[in-house]
N, C-alpha and C positions, 0 to 999 in steps of 0.2 A: 504494500500500500504506500502511496506517495506521501511524503512529508513536505509541507510548504511553510515558509516563515514570512511574516509580514510586519510592517511597522505602521502604527496609526499615530496621528497627531491630532491634538485638540484638547478638550477639557477631559483628560483621561486619568488623572491622579487625584486621590483624595475624594473620589466620587463613586466609589464602589464599581468602577469599570471592570476590574479583574474578575470579581465575583459574578457580576452580570454576564460577562463574556463566557466564563466557564459554564455557568448554569445553562446558557443558551446552547453551548456545545453538547452538553449532556442531553438536553431535550431533542437535539437533532441526531442523537445516537452516533456521534463521531467515535472513531476508535480511540483516539487520544488527543489531548490538547493541553497547551500550557501558555501562560501569559505573564509578563513581567513589566514592572515600571522601570523606566530609564532613570538611573541615578544622576546622570549628567543633564537631563532635560525633563522638567516636570510636565511638559506637554506631549510626552512620547511614551508609548507602550509598544512592546513587541509581542508577537504570539506565533505559535507553531501549531499546525493542525495535521493530524494523521487520519486519513479517511480514503475510501475508494473514490474514484473520480466523480461518479454521479453524486454521492453524498457531499463531497467537497464543493462541487459547483452549486448544489442546492443551498448549502449553508452560506457560501460566499454571496450568493444572490440575495438571500435574506439579510445577511449582515450589511451588505452595501446599501440596501434599501433604507437603512437608518443613518446613512452619512448625512451629517449636519443636523440630525434630530436627536432628541434626548433618548438614551437607551434605558434610562431608569429615572426614578423620582428624585434623585440627587442631581439631575441635569448633566450626567456624564454624556459626552458626545465626542465623536471624532469627525474631523473635517477633511482629512486626507488619509488615504491608505495606499501603501505600495508594497509589492512583493520584494523580498530581499533575495539577493544572489546567494547568500550563505544561509544554510539551514541551522537554526538554533535547536539543539536537542531538547525535547520536551522536558526531560528530567532536570535541565538547567534552569527552567522557569520557576518563578516564585510561587505561582498558583497553578495547579494542574487539576485534571479531573479526579485524580487519586487523592489529593490533599485538601480540596476545597471545603469539604465538610469538617475537617479537623481544625480549621481556622476559626477564630472568634470574631465574627462579623457583627456589625451593628445590625440588629434585626429590623430597623425602621427604613427599609428600602423596598420599593416596588420595581419589578423588572418589566420593561416594555419590549425589550429585544427578544 
């Protein structure tokens, strides 16, 4: 199954973007996914997805439909997304489909994505 990595810019840190993103990946039954905040730039996150081509394209189409729109009730949003040349291994990401439920998230967020 292919792995693809991307970078998003926008209001993506401190707004529950990572949790919202991973929960959406789980709802779309992707094989694996991970997302991380950039330490160097507060308006950047990176993510990696593992899925068959059909599931990947369906997920990306859904995700891109939220470009410039709030993905959750904390007004998290991305304004630009680009595919990266270098794949970031899923296990290197801060939040993954495997560890999202082990994190202590603020429960006061609604997911729109």
